PAPALUM-128897 format. One record per residue (C-alpha): x, y, z; residue number from 1; residue in one letter. Coordinates in nm, 2 decimals. Example, Ala and Ser with C-alpha at 12.3 -4.5 7.8 and 13.67 -1.06 7.14 Angstrom:
2
(rec (1.23; -0.45; 0.78); 1; "a")
(rec (1.37; -0.11; 0.71); 2; "s")
END
This chain:
339
(rec (7.83; 6.98; 14.17); 1; "i")
(rec (8.20; 6.89; 14.19); 2; "k")
(rec (8.28; 7.15; 13.92); 3; "a")
(rec (8.07; 7.41; 14.11); 4; "l")
(rec (8.25; 7.32; 14.44); 5; "n")
(rec (8.59; 7.36; 14.27); 6; "a")
(rec (8.49; 7.70; 14.14); 7; "q")
(rec (8.37; 7.81; 14.48); 8; "v")
(rec (8.69; 7.68; 14.63); 9; "a")
(rec (8.89; 7.88; 14.38); 10; "i")
(rec (8.69; 8.19; 14.46); 11; "i")
(rec (8.74; 8.15; 14.83); 12; "f")
(rec (9.11; 8.09; 14.78); 13; "n")
(rec (9.14; 8.41; 14.58); 14; "k")
(rec (8.95; 8.60; 14.84); 15; "i")
(rec (9.17; 8.46; 15.11); 16; "a")
(rec (9.49; 8.54; 14.91); 17; "y")
(rec (9.37; 8.90; 14.85); 18; "q")
(rec (9.28; 8.93; 15.22); 19; "d")
(rec (9.63; 8.80; 15.31); 20; "h")
(rec (9.80; 9.04; 15.07); 21; "q")
(rec (9.59; 9.33; 15.21); 22; "l")
(rec (9.69; 9.23; 15.56); 23; "t")
(rec (10.06; 9.22; 15.46); 24; "l")
(rec (10.03; 9.57; 15.30); 25; "r")
(rec (9.86; 9.71; 15.61); 26; "r")
(rec (10.12; 9.55; 15.83); 27; "m")
(rec (10.40; 9.70; 15.61); 28; "e")
(rec (10.24; 10.04; 15.62); 29; "e")
(rec (10.20; 10.02; 16.00); 30; "e")
(rec (10.56; 9.91; 16.03); 31; "k")
(rec (10.68; 10.20; 15.82); 32; "r")
(rec (10.46; 10.44; 16.03); 33; "h")
(rec (10.60; 10.30; 16.35); 34; "l")
(rec (10.96; 10.33; 16.23); 35; "l")
(rec (10.88; 10.69; 16.12); 36; "w")
(rec (10.74; 10.77; 16.47); 37; "e")
(rec (11.04; 10.61; 16.64); 38; "e")
(rec (11.28; 10.81; 16.42); 39; "e")
(rec (11.08; 11.13; 16.50); 40; "m")
(rec (11.09; 11.05; 16.87); 41; "a")
(rec (11.47; 10.98; 16.86); 42; "n")
(rec (11.53; 11.31; 16.68); 43; "q")
(rec (11.32; 11.49; 16.94); 44; "l")
(rec (11.50; 11.32; 17.22); 45; "l")
(rec (11.84; 11.39; 17.06); 46; "e")
(rec (11.75; 11.76; 17.03); 47; "n")
(rec (11.72; 11.76; 17.41); 48; "l")
(rec (11.99; 11.51; 17.51); 49; "i")
(rec (12.32; 11.41; 17.34); 50; "p")
(rec (12.30; 11.09; 17.14); 51; "r")
(rec (12.54; 10.89; 17.36); 52; "h")
(rec (12.32; 10.98; 17.66); 53; "i")
(rec (12.01; 10.86; 17.48); 54; "v")
(rec (12.19; 10.53; 17.42); 55; "k")
(rec (12.28; 10.50; 17.79); 56; "q")
(rec (11.92; 10.56; 17.89); 57; "l")
(rec (11.79; 10.30; 17.65); 58; "k")
(rec (12.03; 10.04; 17.76); 59; "v")
(rec (12.04; 10.08; 18.14); 60; "s")
(rec (11.81; 10.37; 18.22); 61; "g")
(rec (12.10; 10.54; 18.40); 62; "e")
(rec (12.35; 10.80; 18.30); 63; "v")
(rec (12.70; 10.84; 18.43); 64; "n")
(rec (12.82; 11.18; 18.53); 65; "a")
(rec (13.09; 11.32; 18.30); 66; "e")
(rec (13.41; 11.51; 18.39); 67; "t")
(rec (13.54; 11.75; 18.13); 68; "h")
(rec (13.88; 11.91; 18.20); 69; "n")
(rec (13.86; 12.20; 17.96); 70; "k")
(rec (13.55; 12.33; 17.78); 71; "v")
(rec (13.44; 12.68; 17.66); 72; "t")
(rec (13.10; 12.80; 17.77); 73; "v")
(rec (12.90; 13.09; 17.60); 74; "l")
(rec (12.61; 13.29; 17.74); 75; "f")
(rec (12.41; 13.56; 17.57); 76; "t")
(rec (12.13; 13.78; 17.69); 77; "d")
(rec (11.91; 14.05; 17.54); 78; "i")
(rec (11.99; 14.41; 17.64); 79; "v")
(rec (11.68; 14.58; 17.78); 80; "g")
(rec (11.47; 14.26; 17.77); 81; "f")
(rec (11.30; 14.33; 18.11); 82; "t")
(rec (11.16; 14.67; 18.00); 83; "s")
(rec (11.06; 14.53; 17.66); 84; "f")
(rec (10.88; 14.23; 17.80); 85; "s")
(rec (10.68; 14.45; 18.04); 86; "s")
(rec (10.57; 14.69; 17.76); 87; "s")
(rec (10.44; 14.44; 17.50); 88; "v")
(rec (10.19; 14.15; 17.51); 89; "p")
(rec (10.34; 13.81; 17.60); 90; "p")
(rec (10.29; 13.68; 17.24); 91; "d")
(rec (10.53; 13.94; 17.11); 92; "e")
(rec (10.79; 13.84; 17.37); 93; "v")
(rec (10.76; 13.48; 17.25); 94; "l")
(rec (10.79; 13.58; 16.89); 95; "v")
(rec (11.11; 13.78; 16.97); 96; "l")
(rec (11.27; 13.49; 17.16); 97; "l")
(rec (11.17; 13.23; 16.89); 98; "n")
(rec (11.31; 13.45; 16.61); 99; "d")
(rec (11.64; 13.51; 16.78); 100; "m")
(rec (11.69; 13.16; 16.93); 101; "f")
(rec (11.60; 12.99; 16.60); 102; "s")
(rec (11.88; 13.19; 16.43); 103; "l")
(rec (12.12; 13.09; 16.71); 104; "f")
(rec (12.01; 12.72; 16.68); 105; "d")
(rec (12.11; 12.72; 16.31); 106; "m")
(rec (12.44; 12.87; 16.38); 107; "l")
(rec (12.51; 12.62; 16.66); 108; "v")
(rec (12.45; 12.33; 16.42); 109; "v")
(rec (12.66; 12.49; 16.15); 110; "d")
(rec (12.96; 12.54; 16.38); 111; "l")
(rec (12.93; 12.20; 16.56); 112; "n")
(rec (12.86; 12.36; 16.90); 113; "v")
(rec (12.62; 12.21; 17.15); 114; "f")
(rec (12.33; 12.41; 17.27); 115; "k")
(rec (12.27; 12.35; 17.64); 116; "v")
(rec (11.95; 12.54; 17.71); 117; "e")
(rec (11.77; 12.87; 17.71); 118; "t")
(rec (11.67; 13.04; 18.04); 119; "i")
(rec (11.44; 13.34; 17.98); 120; "g")
(rec (11.63; 13.56; 17.74); 121; "d")
(rec (11.96; 13.38; 17.81); 122; "a")
(rec (12.11; 13.14; 17.56); 123; "y")
(rec (12.38; 12.89; 17.67); 124; "m")
(rec (12.61; 12.68; 17.45); 125; "a")
(rec (12.93; 12.48; 17.50); 126; "v")
(rec (13.22; 12.36; 17.29); 127; "a")
(rec (13.50; 12.12; 17.38); 128; "g")
(rec (13.30; 11.84; 17.56); 129; "l")
(rec (13.50; 11.51; 17.53); 130; "d")
(rec (13.23; 11.34; 17.32); 131; "w")
(rec (13.20; 11.63; 17.07); 132; "m")
(rec (13.37; 11.61; 16.73); 133; "e")
(rec (13.67; 11.83; 16.67); 134; "k")
(rec (13.66; 12.11; 16.42); 135; "d")
(rec (13.76; 11.99; 16.07); 136; "l")
(rec (13.98; 12.30; 16.03); 137; "e")
(rec (14.16; 12.24; 16.35); 138; "g")
(rec (14.03; 12.55; 16.53); 139; "r")
(rec (14.02; 12.54; 16.91); 140; "s")
(rec (13.70; 12.53; 17.11); 141; "d")
(rec (13.76; 12.88; 17.22); 142; "a")
(rec (13.81; 12.99; 16.86); 143; "h")
(rec (13.48; 12.82; 16.76); 144; "m")
(rec (13.30; 13.00; 17.04); 145; "m")
(rec (13.43; 13.34; 16.92); 146; "v")
(rec (13.32; 13.24; 16.57); 147; "a")
(rec (12.97; 13.15; 16.70); 148; "l")
(rec (12.95; 13.47; 16.90); 149; "a")
(rec (13.05; 13.68; 16.60); 150; "a")
(rec (12.78; 13.52; 16.38); 151; "e")
(rec (12.52; 13.57; 16.66); 152; "m")
(rec (12.59; 13.94; 16.67); 153; "l")
(rec (12.56; 13.96; 16.29); 154; "r")
(rec (12.23; 13.77; 16.30); 155; "a")
(rec (12.09; 13.99; 16.57); 156; "v")
(rec (12.20; 14.30; 16.39); 157; "k")
(rec (11.99; 14.19; 16.09); 158; "g")
(rec (11.67; 14.15; 16.29); 159; "m")
(rec (11.39; 14.39; 16.24); 160; "h")
(rec (11.27; 14.63; 16.52); 161; "p")
(rec (10.97; 14.51; 16.72); 162; "r")
(rec (10.63; 14.67; 16.71); 163; "s")
(rec (10.72; 14.92; 16.99); 164; "n")
(rec (11.04; 15.02; 16.81); 165; "g")
(rec (11.26; 14.79; 17.03); 166; "f")
(rec (11.58; 14.69; 16.84); 167; "k")
(rec (11.72; 14.36; 16.97); 168; "p")
(rec (12.08; 14.38; 17.10); 169; "r")
(rec (12.27; 14.12; 17.29); 170; "v")
(rec (12.57; 14.08; 17.52); 171; "r")
(rec (12.80; 13.78; 17.48); 172; "v")
(rec (13.02; 13.63; 17.75); 173; "g")
(rec (13.27; 13.34; 17.71); 174; "i")
(rec (13.48; 13.15; 17.96); 175; "h")
(rec (13.70; 12.84; 17.95); 176; "t")
(rec (13.75; 12.59; 18.23); 177; "g")
(rec (13.65; 12.25; 18.38); 178; "p")
(rec (13.30; 12.13; 18.46); 179; "l")
(rec (13.08; 11.83; 18.52); 180; "m")
(rec (12.79; 11.72; 18.29); 181; "a")
(rec (12.50; 11.48; 18.33); 182; "g")
(rec (12.13; 11.43; 18.34); 183; "v")
(rec (11.95; 11.52; 18.66); 184; "v")
(rec (11.59; 11.40; 18.74); 185; "g")
(rec (11.35; 11.16; 18.58); 186; "e")
(rec (11.07; 11.38; 18.46); 187; "t")
(rec (11.16; 11.59; 18.15); 188; "m")
(rec (11.53; 11.50; 18.18); 189; "p")
(rec (11.78; 11.74; 18.04); 190; "r")
(rec (12.16; 11.74; 17.99); 191; "y")
(rec (12.30; 12.00; 18.23); 192; "h")
(rec (12.65; 12.14; 18.30); 193; "l")
(rec (12.76; 12.20; 18.65); 194; "f")
(rec (13.06; 12.38; 18.81); 195; "g")
(rec (13.22; 12.72; 18.86); 196; "d")
(rec (13.30; 12.75; 18.49); 197; "t")
(rec (12.93; 12.78; 18.42); 198; "v")
(rec (12.88; 13.05; 18.69); 199; "n")
(rec (13.19; 13.24; 18.57); 200; "t")
(rec (13.07; 13.24; 18.21); 201; "a")
(rec (12.74; 13.38; 18.32); 202; "s")
(rec (12.92; 13.66; 18.52); 203; "r")
(rec (13.14; 13.74; 18.22); 204; "v")
(rec (12.83; 13.79; 18.01); 205; "e")
(rec (12.64; 13.99; 18.26); 206; "s")
(rec (12.94; 14.23; 18.30); 207; "n")
(rec (12.97; 14.26; 17.92); 208; "g")
(rec (12.91; 14.53; 17.67); 209; "v")
(rec (12.61; 14.55; 17.44); 210; "p")
(rec (12.69; 14.43; 17.08); 211; "d")
(rec (13.03; 14.31; 17.19); 212; "r")
(rec (13.19; 13.97; 17.27); 213; "i")
(rec (13.36; 13.96; 17.61); 214; "q")
(rec (13.58; 13.68; 17.74); 215; "m")
(rec (13.77; 13.58; 18.05); 216; "s")
(rec (14.14; 13.56; 18.08); 217; "e")
(rec (14.14; 13.18; 18.05); 218; "s")
(rec (13.97; 13.20; 17.71); 219; "t")
(rec (14.21; 13.47; 17.59); 220; "a")
(rec (14.50; 13.24; 17.69); 221; "e")
(rec (14.35; 12.95; 17.49); 222; "e")
(rec (14.32; 13.17; 17.18); 223; "l")
(rec (14.68; 13.29; 17.23); 224; "m")
(rec (14.82; 12.94; 17.26); 225; "r")
(rec (14.63; 12.84; 16.95); 226; "e")
(rec (14.77; 13.13; 16.75); 227; "r")
(rec (15.13; 13.06; 16.87); 228; "v")
(rec (15.09; 12.70; 16.76); 229; "a")
(rec (14.96; 12.80; 16.42); 230; "v")
(rec (15.25; 13.04; 16.37); 231; "l")
(rec (15.50; 12.77; 16.48); 232; "a")
(rec (15.37; 12.51; 16.24); 233; "e")
(rec (15.33; 12.74; 15.95); 234; "n")
(rec (15.64; 12.95; 15.90); 235; "h")
(rec (15.48; 13.15; 15.62); 236; "e")
(rec (15.18; 13.25; 15.84); 237; "a")
(rec (15.14; 13.61; 15.94); 238; "s")
(rec (14.94; 13.77; 16.22); 239; "t")
(rec (14.76; 13.97; 15.96); 240; "s")
(rec (14.60; 13.64; 15.85); 241; "q")
(rec (14.43; 13.60; 16.19); 242; "a")
(rec (14.05; 13.63; 16.18); 243; "d")
(rec (14.02; 13.80; 16.52); 244; "f")
(rec (14.18; 14.06; 16.74); 245; "s")
(rec (14.13; 14.12; 17.11); 246; "l")
(rec (14.17; 14.42; 17.33); 247; "e")
(rec (14.22; 14.41; 17.71); 248; "a")
(rec (13.93; 14.57; 17.89); 249; "r")
(rec (14.11; 14.55; 18.23); 250; "g")
(rec (14.01; 14.42; 18.57); 251; "a")
(rec (13.65; 14.43; 18.65); 252; "l")
(rec (13.48; 14.37; 18.99); 253; "e")
(rec (13.27; 14.07; 18.94); 254; "v")
(rec (13.01; 13.96; 19.20); 255; "k")
(rec (13.13; 13.65; 19.38); 256; "g")
(rec (13.46; 13.64; 19.19); 257; "k")
(rec (13.65; 13.95; 19.28); 258; "g")
(rec (13.85; 14.12; 19.02); 259; "n")
(rec (13.87; 13.95; 18.68); 260; "m")
(rec (14.07; 14.05; 18.37); 261; "n")
(rec (13.83; 14.08; 18.08); 262; "m")
(rec (13.89; 14.10; 17.71); 263; "f")
(rec (13.68; 14.22; 17.42); 264; "l")
(rec (13.69; 14.10; 17.06); 265; "v")
(rec (13.77; 14.41; 16.85); 266; "k")
(rec (13.68; 14.24; 16.52); 267; "e")
(rec (13.62; 13.89; 16.38); 268; "f")
(rec (13.66; 13.81; 16.02); 269; "l")
(rec (13.53; 13.48; 15.90); 270; "d")
(rec (13.68; 13.44; 15.55); 271; "k")
(rec (13.39; 13.22; 15.43); 272; "e")
(rec (13.14; 13.48; 15.55); 273; "r")
(rec (13.32; 13.80; 15.48); 274; "e")
(rec (13.07; 13.91; 15.21); 275; "s")
(rec (12.79; 13.88; 15.47); 276; "r")
(rec (12.96; 14.10; 15.73); 277; "t")
(rec (12.71; 14.35; 15.86); 278; "a")
(rec (12.96; 14.60; 15.99); 279; "y")
(rec (13.29; 14.75; 15.86); 280; "p")
(rec (13.61; 14.60; 15.98); 281; "l")
(rec (13.88; 14.84; 16.10); 282; "r")
(rec (14.25; 14.79; 16.03); 283; "k")
(rec (14.44; 14.71; 16.34); 284; "t")
(rec (14.79; 14.82; 16.43); 285; "s")
(rec (15.10; 14.72; 16.24); 286; "n")
(rec (15.11; 14.40; 16.44); 287; "m")
(rec (14.80; 14.27; 16.27); 288; "g")
(rec (14.51; 14.13; 16.46); 289; "p")
(rec (14.69; 14.03; 16.79); 290; "m")
(rec (14.62; 14.06; 17.16); 291; "f")
(rec (14.68; 14.39; 17.32); 292; "e")
(rec (14.76; 14.27; 17.67); 293; "s")
(rec (15.07; 14.24; 17.89); 294; "k")
(rec (14.95; 13.90; 18.02); 295; "l")
(rec (14.88; 13.73; 17.68); 296; "v")
(rec (15.19; 13.88; 17.52); 297; "c")
(rec (15.41; 13.74; 17.80); 298; "s")
(rec (15.24; 13.40; 17.73); 299; "i")
(rec (15.32; 13.44; 17.37); 300; "m")
(rec (15.69; 13.51; 17.46); 301; "q")
(rec (15.72; 13.19; 17.66); 302; "s")
(rec (15.52; 12.98; 17.41); 303; "a")
(rec (15.73; 13.10; 17.11); 304; "i")
(rec (16.06; 13.04; 17.29); 305; "r")
(rec (15.94; 12.69; 17.38); 306; "k")
(rec (15.81; 12.60; 17.03); 307; "l")
(rec (16.09; 12.75; 16.83); 308; "s")
(rec (16.46; 12.66; 16.80); 309; "t")
(rec (16.54; 12.95; 16.57); 310; "d")
(rec (16.87; 13.10; 16.67); 311; "s")
(rec (16.76; 13.45; 16.59); 312; "e")
(rec (16.46; 13.41; 16.82); 313; "l")
(rec (16.68; 13.27; 17.09); 314; "a")
(rec (16.92; 13.56; 17.06); 315; "n")
(rec (16.64; 13.81; 17.08); 316; "n")
(rec (16.48; 13.65; 17.38); 317; "s")
(rec (16.82; 13.66; 17.55); 318; "a")
(rec (16.81; 14.03; 17.56); 319; "r")
(rec (16.62; 14.01; 17.89); 320; "g")
(rec (16.29; 14.13; 18.02); 321; "s")
(rec (16.40; 14.49; 18.01); 322; "g")
(rec (16.44; 14.50; 17.63); 323; "s")
(rec (16.17; 14.51; 17.37); 324; "p")
(rec (16.00; 14.18; 17.28); 325; "f")
(rec (16.13; 14.08; 16.94); 326; "y")
(rec (16.04; 13.79; 16.72); 327; "s")
(rec (16.15; 13.69; 16.37); 328; "t")
(rec (15.97; 13.73; 16.05); 329; "s")
(rec (15.90; 13.36; 16.03); 330; "r")
(rec (15.62; 13.43; 16.28); 331; "f")
(rec (15.51; 13.75; 16.10); 332; "g")
(rec (15.52; 13.95; 16.42); 333; "i")
(rec (15.67; 14.30; 16.45); 334; "e")
(rec (15.88; 14.43; 16.74); 335; "a")
(rec (15.67; 14.54; 17.04); 336; "m")
(rec (15.74; 14.80; 17.30); 337; "d")
(rec (15.83; 14.71; 17.66); 338; "n")
(rec (15.54; 14.58; 17.86); 339; "f")
END
């Protein structure tokens, strides 16, 4: 009997041990599943709200409003979208928006730009927020937005016509300035941007040209300052090495803003993506890809004089405002006519 009881005890111990191991395995599986679900939830939340905002919400449940002194905002919209959406079933409208905005989303991630939101056929993105990482190549936020806009135009150019023959085309508008950012509301919270900079960027886009990148005067100034700094730091640089050129469109009457000086990107050449360029690039004037504007050229004059101690440049600048604008070969810029 004692031997039988011992065997029974051994059997029960084995069963108990196996049950315990099974319970541990189940708990481990459940733990892994919970961790996976938490990771998916965090990723979904971070797709809607920046990571640092998510941390603030988890810790305190509150989000502090942010002030950003200088950012660059981009808007796009689809040319002829209203007539298209009224002539096809809703599911085709959804497919078009999903196809286009999915392409834009990939470009935004690739170029380290933050997608703010989509409103109907409009796509909004921003660069230069204080918490965002700087470009590894040292390009300015305005430069990154022009790069993004150029890639957007290339992506849309490669999209197939819709069932009714509609060929997607977009307008792009870019503006630089200060704004506020934060999360408003408790139900379906979203990270929003507030301020006149957002409104102005939208106006720049709505007054734009199909298949072109339009920008405000403030964004053009940022690009010019960046170019001058590059030329000052690298004496061997040439304007022909620039990957963009701008042309002044002139002053446009903008609703709620009055007259605004607008600029169009004539061409954008991304050296890494040159082989994928969907349209031929034209050669610019003998100045290379530079800004054809009295305003930005005068900015360049003052910036070069400030950044350079070159005696030849100083002598040339002393010629006075009535003489041609000269610069030295160290900046790779040819003489320009009077402005």
